[in-house]
C-alpha positions in Angstrom: 0.0 0.0 0.0 1.4 3.4 -1.0 1.6 6.3 1.4 0.8 9.7 -0.1 1.5 12.9 1.7 -0.8 15.9 1.3 0.6 19.2 2.5 -0.8 22.7 2.5 -1.8 25.7 4.4 -3.5 25.7 7.8 -5.6 28.5 6.2 -6.6 28.5 2.6 -9.1 29.9 0.2 -12.3 28.0 -0.3 -11.3 26.8 -3.7 -8.2 25.1 -2.4 -10.1 23.5 0.5 -12.5 22.1 -2.1 -9.6 20.7 -4.1 -8.0 19.2 -1.0 -11.3 17.5 -0.1 -11.6 16.1 -3.7 -8.1 14.9 -3.6 -8.8 13.1 -0.3 -11.8 11.3 -1.9 -9.8 10.3 -5.0 -6.8 9.0 -3.0 -9.1 7.0 -0.8 -10.6 5.4 -3.8 -7.1 4.4 -4.9 -6.6 2.5 -1.6 -3.6 4.5 -0.4 -2.8 5.8 3.1 -2.9 9.6 3.2 -0.4 11.2 5.5 -0.9 14.9 6.5 -0.2 17.4 9.4 -3.5 16.5 10.9 -4.7 20.0 11.8 -7.0 22.5 10.0 -7.1 24.1 6.6 -5.9 21.9 3.7 -5.0 19.1 6.2 -8.6 19.0 7.6 -10.2 19.2 4.1 -8.0 16.3 2.7 -8.8 14.3 5.9 -12.5 14.9 5.4 -12.4 13.7 1.8 -10.5 10.5 2.8 -12.8 9.9 5.8 -15.9 10.4 3.8 -14.7 8.0 1.1 -13.9 5.3 3.7 -10.1 5.6 3.4 -7.2 5.8 6.0 -5.7 9.2 6.9 -2.8 9.6 9.4 -2.2 13.0 11.0 1.3 13.6 12.3 0.7 16.4 14.8 3.1 19.0 16.1 2.0 18.9 19.8 1.7 16.4 22.5 -2.0 15.6 22.4 -4.2 13.8 19.9 -6.9 16.3 20.7 -5.3 18.9 18.4 -5.9 16.7 15.4 -9.0 17.2 13.2 -12.1 15.1 13.7 -11.6 13.2 10.4 -8.3 11.4 11.2 -8.1 7.7 11.3 -4.9 7.9 13.2 -3.5 10.9 15.1 0.2 10.7 16.1 1.2 13.5 18.6 5.0 14.2 18.2 5.7 17.1 20.6 8.3 18.3 18.1 6.5 21.3 16.5 7.4 22.0 12.9 10.1 19.3 12.9 7.2 17.0 12.4 7.2 18.2 8.8 10.1 15.9 8.1 8.2 12.9 9.6 5.4 13.6 7.1 7.9 13.5 4.3 9.7 10.3 5.6 6.3 8.5 5.9 5.3 9.4 2.3 6.2 7.9 -1.0 5.3 11.1 -2.9 3.4 14.3 -1.9 0.8 16.7 -3.2 1.3 20.4 -2.1 -1.9 22.5 -2.2 -1.5 26.3 -1.7 0.3 27.0 1.6 3.2 29.1 2.7 6.5 28.6 4.5 5.5 25.4 6.4 4.4 23.8 3.1 7.5 25.0 1.4 9.7 23.4 4.1 7.9 20.1 3.6 8.3 20.3 -0.2 12.0 21.0 0.2 12.5 18.1 2.6 10.7 15.8 0.1 12.7 16.9 -2.9 15.9 16.5 -0.9 14.8 13.0 0.1 14.4 12.1 -3.5 10.5 12.2 -3.3 8.4 13.9 -5.9 6.1 16.7 -5.1 3.0 17.5 -7.3 2.0 21.2 -6.8 -1.3 22.9 -7.1 -0.8 26.6 -6.6 2.3 26.1 -4.4 5.0 28.5 -5.6 8.2 26.5 -5.5 11.1 27.5 -7.6 14.4 25.9 -7.0 17.4 24.3 -8.7 17.2 20.5 -8.3 20.4 18.4 -8.0 21.1 14.8 -9.0 19.1 12.5 -6.7 16.3 15.1 -5.9 12.7 14.3 -6.4 10.7 15.8 -9.2 8.7 18.9 -8.9 5.6 18.7 -11.0 2.7 21.0 -11.5 -1.0 20.0 -11.7 -4.1 22.1 -12.6 -6.8 19.7 -11.3 -7.4 17.3 -8.4 -7.5 14.4 -10.9 -4.3 15.3 -12.7 -2.6 15.7 -9.3 -3.7 12.3 -8.0 -2.7 10.6 -11.4 0.8 12.2 -11.2 1.4 11.5 -7.5 0.3 7.9 -7.8 2.8 7.2 -10.7 5.6 9.1 -8.8 4.9 7.2 -5.5 4.9 3.8 -7.3 8.2 4.7 -9.0 9.7 5.8 -5.8 8.5 2.6 -4.0 9.9 0.4 -6.9 13.3 2.2 -6.6 13.4 1.4 -2.9 12.6 -2.3 -3.1 15.6 -4.4 -1.9 17.1 -6.8 -4.4 16.4 -10.4 -3.9 19.3 -12.8 -3.0 19.2 -14.0 -6.6 19.9 -10.5 -8.0 
């Protein structure tokens, strides 16, 4: 089962919240585990979409209590490490979708690219030079396009991480 991270702002315009919710539903229909920051804004909207479609969504929370997570999480993991939890979201994900957001989202996207994981962006302004071994930075215009791209990138990443058998 693939793990797809969805990152984005704790506050966002209604159109981006609607996109996040749709992405959540689409990802749930593809039987992946969705990983997010577990709080409000884009995180809550994607969680709602996953929840309503019967999927699994894991919130990796910055504080010490599961109560800070949104009501739609399947699993809430309190870390007590603040923004450092952004790296855990990336580590747990095979590829990520970034929706809108600001500096927190940018940090997650940067971590992901550095870790060799692809980021599909919907209105997340990321401009950077990528070096050998970095993940891909891809743009999408719609929820459907973002999900199609992230699924391919996640599977490619997972395939590249598979250990060789003893016969290889």
